[in-house]
C-alpha positions as CSV (number, residue, x, y, z in Angstrom):
1,M,63.8,85.9,102.3
2,I,66.9,85.5,100.2
3,Y,68.8,88.7,99.7
4,P,71.0,89.2,96.6
5,L,74.7,89.2,97.1
6,S,76.7,92.4,96.7
7,T,79.3,92.6,94.0
8,T,82.1,92.1,96.5
9,E,80.4,89.2,98.1
10,L,79.7,87.6,94.8
11,C,83.3,88.1,93.6
12,K,84.6,86.6,96.8
13,L,82.3,83.6,96.4
14,L,83.2,83.0,92.8
15,I,87.0,83.4,93.2
16,T,86.9,81.2,96.3
17,Q,85.0,78.5,94.4
18,W,87.5,78.8,91.5
19,R,90.5,78.5,93.8
20,E,89.0,75.5,95.6
21,S,88.3,73.8,92.2
22,L,92.0,74.1,91.1
23,V,93.7,70.7,90.9
24,L,97.5,71.2,90.9
25,T,100.2,68.7,90.6
26,N,103.2,68.7,93.0
27,L,105.3,70.1,90.1
28,E,102.9,73.0,89.5
29,K,102.7,73.7,93.2
30,S,106.5,73.9,93.3
31,Q,107.0,75.9,90.1
32,L,104.2,78.4,91.0
33,K,104.8,78.7,94.7
34,H,105.3,82.4,94.7
35,E,102.2,83.1,92.4
36,L,100.1,80.8,94.5
37,S,101.1,82.4,97.7
38,S,100.3,85.9,96.3
39,L,96.9,84.7,95.1
40,D,96.0,83.1,98.4
41,K,97.0,86.2,100.4
42,Q,95.0,88.5,98.1
43,I,91.9,86.2,98.4
44,D,92.4,86.4,102.2
45,R,92.5,90.2,102.1
46,L,89.4,90.3,100.0
47,S,87.6,88.0,102.4
48,N,88.6,90.1,105.4
49,K,88.3,93.5,103.6
50,K,91.9,94.5,104.2
51,L,92.9,97.1,101.6
52,R,96.5,98.2,100.7
53,V,97.5,101.7,99.4
54,S,101.0,102.2,97.9
55,V,102.8,105.5,97.2
56,F,104.8,105.5,94.0
57,G,107.1,108.0,92.4
58,R,110.7,109.2,91.8
59,V,113.3,109.6,94.5
60,G,112.8,112.7,96.7
61,V,109.3,113.7,95.6
62,G,108.0,113.4,99.2
63,K,106.4,109.9,99.3
64,S,107.4,109.2,102.9
65,S,106.4,112.8,104.0
66,L,103.0,112.3,102.4
67,L,102.4,109.1,104.4
68,N,103.6,110.7,107.6
69,A,101.2,113.6,107.0
70,L,98.3,111.1,106.6
71,L,99.3,109.3,109.8
72,N,99.9,112.5,111.7
73,K,103.2,111.1,113.0
74,N,106.7,110.5,111.7
75,T,106.5,106.8,111.1
76,F,108.5,106.7,107.8
77,I,112.0,108.0,107.7
78,T,112.5,111.1,105.5
79,D,115.6,112.9,104.2
80,I,115.1,116.3,102.6
81,A,118.5,115.9,100.8
82,H,117.7,112.7,99.0
83,G,115.3,109.8,99.0
84,S,115.8,107.6,102.0
85,T,113.5,104.6,101.3
86,R,115.5,101.7,100.0
87,N,113.0,98.9,100.6
88,S,109.2,98.8,100.8
89,Q,107.9,99.7,104.3
90,S,104.3,99.5,105.5
91,T,102.1,100.4,108.4
92,L,98.4,100.4,109.2
93,W,96.4,103.7,108.8
94,N,94.1,104.4,111.7
95,Q,91.4,105.8,109.4
96,P,87.9,104.4,110.0
97,I,86.2,103.4,106.8
98,E,83.0,101.5,107.4
99,T,83.3,99.3,104.4
100,L,86.9,98.1,105.3
101,T,88.4,96.5,108.3
102,S,91.9,97.8,107.8
103,I,94.0,100.0,105.4
104,E,97.7,99.4,105.0
105,L,99.9,102.2,103.7
106,I,103.1,101.1,101.8
107,D,106.1,103.3,101.1
108,T,108.2,102.2,98.1
109,P,111.7,103.0,96.7
110,G,112.1,105.7,94.0
111,I,111.4,104.5,90.5
112,D,114.5,106.3,89.2
113,E,116.8,104.7,91.7
114,I,117.3,101.5,89.9
115,D,117.9,100.3,86.3
116,K,115.0,99.8,83.9
117,G,114.9,96.0,84.2
118,R,114.7,96.0,88.0
119,R,112.3,99.0,87.8
120,I,109.8,96.9,85.7
121,E,110.1,94.0,88.1
122,Q,109.6,96.3,91.1
123,T,106.6,97.9,89.5
124,S,105.0,94.5,88.8
125,D,105.7,93.4,92.4
126,I,104.2,96.6,93.9
127,C,101.1,96.2,91.6
128,C,100.5,92.7,93.0
129,K,100.6,94.1,96.5
130,S,98.5,97.2,95.9
131,D,94.7,97.8,95.6
132,L,95.2,101.6,95.1
133,I,98.3,103.6,94.1
134,L,99.1,107.2,95.0
135,F,101.4,108.4,92.3
136,V,103.4,111.3,93.7
137,I,105.1,114.0,91.6
138,D,106.6,117.3,92.4
139,G,106.5,119.0,89.0
140,D,105.7,118.4,85.4
141,L,105.8,114.7,84.3
142,T,109.1,113.3,83.4
143,S,109.7,110.5,80.8
144,I,110.4,108.0,83.6
145,E,107.1,108.9,85.3
146,L,105.1,108.6,82.1
147,E,106.7,105.2,81.5
148,A,105.8,104.1,85.0
149,L,102.2,105.3,84.6
150,Q,101.8,103.3,81.5
151,S,103.0,100.2,83.3
152,L,100.7,100.7,86.2
153,I,97.7,101.2,83.9
154,H,98.7,98.1,82.0
155,N,98.7,96.2,85.3
156,G,95.1,97.4,86.0
157,K,95.8,99.7,88.9
158,P,93.5,102.5,90.1
159,I,95.8,105.5,90.4
160,C,95.5,109.0,92.0
161,L,98.0,111.6,90.9
162,I,99.4,113.7,93.8
163,L,101.2,116.9,93.0
164,N,103.3,117.6,96.1
165,R,105.3,120.7,97.2
166,C,102.7,123.1,96.0
167,D,103.8,125.6,98.7
168,Q,106.6,126.5,96.3
169,W,104.2,128.1,93.7
170,Q,101.5,130.7,93.4
171,S,97.9,129.5,92.8
172,S,98.1,130.6,89.1
173,E,101.3,128.6,88.7
174,I,99.7,125.5,90.2
175,K,96.8,125.7,87.8
176,Q,99.1,126.0,84.8
177,L,101.2,123.1,86.0
178,Q,98.1,120.9,86.5
179,T,96.9,121.8,83.0
180,S,100.4,120.8,81.6
181,I,100.3,117.5,83.5
182,K,96.9,116.7,82.2
183,E,98.0,117.3,78.6
184,R,101.0,115.0,79.0
185,L,99.0,112.1,80.5
186,P,98.4,109.0,78.3
187,L,95.1,109.3,76.4
188,Q,93.4,106.6,78.5
189,S,94.3,108.3,81.8
190,K,93.2,111.9,81.1
191,N,90.5,111.7,83.8
192,L,92.8,110.5,86.7
193,P,92.3,112.5,89.9
194,L,95.0,115.1,90.3
195,I,95.3,116.6,93.8
196,A,97.6,119.4,94.7
197,I,99.1,119.2,98.3
198,S,102.1,120.1,100.4
199,A,103.0,117.2,102.6
200,A,105.9,118.9,104.3
201,P,105.7,122.6,103.6
202,R,108.2,125.1,105.0
203,K,107.9,128.7,105.8
204,S,110.3,131.5,106.4
205,Q,111.0,132.7,110.0
206,V,113.0,135.7,111.0
207,L,115.4,135.0,113.9
208,P,116.2,137.6,116.7
209,T,119.5,138.0,115.0
210,G,117.8,139.2,111.8
211,Q,118.6,136.1,109.9
212,V,115.9,134.3,107.9
213,R,115.6,130.6,108.1
214,S,113.2,127.9,106.7
215,V,111.3,126.0,109.3
216,P,108.7,123.1,109.0
217,S,105.0,124.0,108.7
218,S,101.8,122.1,109.1
219,P,101.0,119.7,106.2
220,R,98.4,120.9,103.7
221,I,96.8,117.6,102.6
222,Q,93.1,118.1,103.4
223,P,92.0,117.7,99.7
224,L,93.8,114.3,99.7
225,R,92.2,113.2,103.0
226,V,88.7,114.0,101.6
227,L,89.5,112.2,98.3
228,L,90.8,109.1,100.0
229,N,87.9,109.0,102.6
230,N,85.2,109.2,99.9
231,L,87.1,107.0,97.4
232,L,87.7,104.1,99.9
233,K,84.3,104.3,101.4
234,E,82.5,104.1,98.0
235,Q,85.0,102.0,95.9
236,G,87.4,100.4,98.3
237,E,85.7,97.0,98.1
238,F,85.6,97.3,94.3
239,F,89.4,97.9,94.3
240,L,89.9,94.8,96.4
241,S,87.7,92.7,94.1
242,L,89.5,93.9,91.0
243,N,93.0,93.2,92.4
244,S,91.9,89.8,93.4
245,L,90.7,89.1,89.9
246,Y,94.1,90.3,88.6
247,A,95.9,88.0,91.0
248,A,93.7,85.1,89.9
249,D,94.2,86.0,86.2
250,N,98.0,86.1,86.6
251,F,98.1,82.7,88.3
252,Y,95.7,81.2,85.8
253,T,97.8,82.4,82.9
254,C,101.1,81.0,84.4
255,L,99.4,77.7,85.2
256,K,97.9,77.4,81.7
257,E,101.1,78.3,79.9
258,G,103.0,75.7,81.9
259,R,100.5,73.0,81.1
260,L,100.4,73.9,77.4
261,K,104.2,73.9,77.2
262,R,104.3,70.4,78.6
263,G,101.4,69.4,76.3
264,K,103.4,70.7,73.4
265,L,106.2,68.2,74.0
266,A,103.7,65.3,74.3
267,A,101.9,66.4,71.2
268,Q,105.1,66.5,69.2
269,G,105.7,62.9,70.1
270,V,102.2,61.8,69.2
271,I,102.2,63.6,65.9
272,G,105.6,62.1,65.0
273,K,104.4,58.6,65.8
274,F,101.3,58.9,63.7
275,A,103.2,60.5,60.8
276,A,105.6,57.6,60.7
277,L,102.7,55.1,60.9
278,K,100.8,56.8,58.1
279,A,103.9,57.1,55.9
280,S,104.8,53.4,56.2
281,G,101.2,52.4,55.4
282,V,101.0,54.6,52.3
283,A,104.4,53.5,51.1
284,A,103.5,49.8,51.4
285,C,100.1,49.9,49.8
286,P,99.7,50.8,46.1
287,I,95.9,51.2,46.1
288,L,94.8,54.9,46.3
289,M,91.4,54.3,48.0
290,I,93.0,52.2,50.7
291,D,95.7,54.8,51.3
292,L,93.1,57.6,51.7
293,T,90.8,55.5,53.9
294,A,93.7,54.4,56.1
295,G,95.0,58.0,56.2
296,L,91.6,59.3,57.4
297,A,91.5,56.6,60.1
298,C,95.1,57.5,61.1
299,D,94.2,61.3,61.3
300,T,91.1,60.5,63.4
301,A,93.1,58.5,65.8
302,L,95.7,61.3,66.0
303,V,92.9,63.8,66.8
304,I,91.6,61.6,69.6
305,E,95.1,61.2,71.1
306,L,95.7,65.0,71.0
307,S,92.3,65.6,72.6
308,K,93.5,63.5,75.6
309,I,96.7,65.6,75.9
310,Y,94.7,68.8,75.9
311,G,92.1,67.5,78.4
312,L,89.2,67.2,76.0
313,Q,88.1,63.6,75.8
314,L,86.6,63.1,72.3
315,R,84.8,60.1,70.9
316,G,84.9,59.1,67.2
317,P,82.0,61.2,66.0
318,A,83.3,64.3,67.8
319,A,86.8,63.7,66.3
320,R,85.3,63.3,62.8
321,E,83.4,66.6,63.3
322,L,86.7,68.3,64.2
323,L,88.3,66.8,61.1
324,K,85.6,68.3,59.0
325,R,86.2,71.6,60.6
326,L,89.9,71.2,60.1
327,S,89.4,70.4,56.4
328,L,87.8,73.8,55.9
329,Y,91.0,75.3,57.1
330,N,93.1,73.0,55.0
331,I,90.9,72.4,51.9
332,L,93.6,73.5,49.5
333,L,96.1,71.2,51.1
334,G,93.5,68.4,51.0
335,G,92.9,68.9,47.3
336,A,96.6,69.0,46.6
337,Q,97.2,65.9,48.6
338,F,94.4,64.0,46.7
339,S,95.7,65.2,43.3
340,I,99.3,64.3,44.0
341,Q,98.4,61.0,45.6
342,F,96.2,60.2,42.6
343,C,98.9,61.0,40.1
344,L,101.5,59.1,42.1
345,S,99.2,56.1,42.5
346,I,98.5,56.0,38.7
347,L,102.2,56.3,38.0
348,R,102.9,53.5,40.4
349,H,100.3,51.3,38.8
350,I,101.7,51.9,35.4
351,L,105.2,51.0,36.5
352,L,103.8,47.8,38.2
353,I,101.9,46.8,35.1
354,A,104.9,47.5,32.9
355,S,107.2,45.3,35.0
356,P,106.7,42.1,32.9
357,F,107.6,44.0,29.7
358,T,110.7,45.6,31.2
359,G,112.1,42.6,32.9
360,G,111.2,44.1,36.3
361,L,113.3,47.2,35.7
362,S,110.2,49.5,36.1
363,L,109.8,48.2,39.6
364,V,112.9,50.1,40.6
365,S,111.1,53.4,39.7
366,T,108.3,52.6,42.1
367,G,110.6,53.1,45.1
368,P,111.0,56.9,44.6
369,V,107.2,57.2,44.0
370,A,106.5,55.3,47.2
371,L,108.9,57.6,49.1
372,A,107.2,60.7,47.6
373,Q,103.8,59.4,48.8
374,A,105.3,58.7,52.2
375,A,106.8,62.2,52.5
376,L,103.5,63.7,51.5
377,A,101.7,61.6,54.1
378,V,104.2,62.8,56.8
379,H,103.7,66.4,55.8
380,T,99.9,66.3,55.8
381,T,99.8,64.4,59.1
382,K,102.0,67.1,60.7
383,I,99.8,69.9,59.4
384,T,96.6,68.1,60.5
385,G,98.2,67.6,64.0
386,K,99.2,71.2,64.3
387,L,95.7,72.4,63.2
388,A,94.1,70.0,65.7
389,A,96.4,71.1,68.4
390,R,95.6,74.8,67.8
391,E,91.8,73.9,68.0
392,F,92.3,72.0,71.2
393,L,94.4,74.8,72.7
394,K,91.6,77.2,72.0
395,S,88.9,74.8,73.3
396,S,90.8,73.9,76.5
397,H,91.2,77.6,77.2
398,K,87.4,78.1,76.8
399,K,86.5,75.0,78.7
400,C,87.9,76.1,82.1
401,I,86.3,78.7,84.4
402,Q,88.5,81.7,84.1
403,P,89.0,84.9,86.1
404,S,87.9,86.8,83.0
405,S,84.6,84.9,82.9
406,I,84.1,85.7,86.6
407,F,84.6,89.4,85.8
408,A,82.1,89.2,82.9
409,R,79.5,87.7,85.3
410,L,80.2,90.5,87.8
411,L,79.9,93.1,85.0
412,N,76.5,91.7,84.0
413,N,75.4,91.4,87.7
414,D,76.2,95.0,88.6
415,P,75.9,97.8,86.0
416,E,77.7,100.2,88.4
417,I,80.9,98.4,87.6
418,K,80.7,99.7,84.0
419,L,80.6,103.2,85.5
420,L,83.6,102.6,87.6
421,L,85.5,101.1,84.7
422,N,84.8,104.3,82.7
423,Q,86.1,106.4,85.6
424,W,89.4,104.4,86.0
425,P,91.7,103.6,83.0
426,L,91.9,100.0,84.0
427,A,93.0,97.0,81.9
428,V,90.1,94.5,82.5
429,P,91.2,90.9,83.3
430,T,91.0,88.9,80.1
431,S,92.9,85.7,80.9
432,K,95.5,86.6,78.2
433,K,95.0,85.1,74.7
434,I,97.5,82.3,75.3
435,H,95.9,80.2,72.5
436,R,97.4,82.7,70.0
437,N,100.9,82.0,71.2
438,T,102.4,80.0,68.4
439,N,105.3,78.9,70.7
440,L,102.8,76.7,72.5
441,L,102.0,74.7,69.4
442,P,103.7,71.5,68.5
């Protein structure tokens, strides 16, 4: 009996097949070394069910204390006076989750500790490394925290909001604070889990001398433990699959953009060559029908050459079909070209016929007319080339198997994914619309 694959197993199979089918040049391997390494590591974690959880937040909100409380030991250095984490640190969490083989906890530097440029870079790097993020706050949301939340959501990260240091407030105050936080959240993240905890609470103690001092107390994080246990058990594999798709999508986009940029340079050269060829032919031949026929043949050859650059091998009929489609985009230009060519050709014939009566002086006027026809030929060839390049850019994007198509297949295979996507404000992998980037056109 053949049993259907689970969503995670199917995702692993499809991404592995996609990765094995990638054919990279030495230049691409060198230029995308970091992205390729990140992709392969994530695929390995998916295959071996090794999930990573990162804590994220401002300096001094208690990220390290929270991880120590989860671990039941002081693994991460804390400093109650100021944030002490300068670089990301990690350790394995000895929490048995039957659907996972290991869970790695990652402590990160404070998001308000560095300038905005580096903060965006750091956020992106942490996103690549994380399957789930615990976003720690210790009060109402600040502008920096809201900005960071938007970035994390944009990068497709499942997020749990953790309100730390709740030992400082009364129950009614905590509820009011939670309500305020929910109201300030971005619209697409109103349903994020929000858990109130005290990772490193302190209590007052009266000394024999009568003095009162603050001493450490036992962590109060049971609601977070229950949330993480249920969440990772039920959705841990889904988080791994989703992050793997994002890693694949990021690599695919970088690879495709690099190839299209190189194709742009090659396409510019081809279009220039055919424009010059068409211009010289039009300028030399005074017969309109021959000009138009030769121009169509030249444009057909141009389309075929461009198809090779963009990896779509077209034969003559397919190229002519594309030219028909391009003519719909460019019908006004085509009509204008025919009208102008017709008028210029008639004028040129009149000047040629009149040459015996003018002692050849009228032939002098045919030069500017021929130049005008040549200029028009160059212009229309360049427009045809750009339109064809845009079509090939779109087609080459659709032709390849993409991470977004893998995700679409998973979505159709498992309706529960739709429910999970409704629960989490995730940006679904879409293999970014690089064919809309006009900078990639010749």
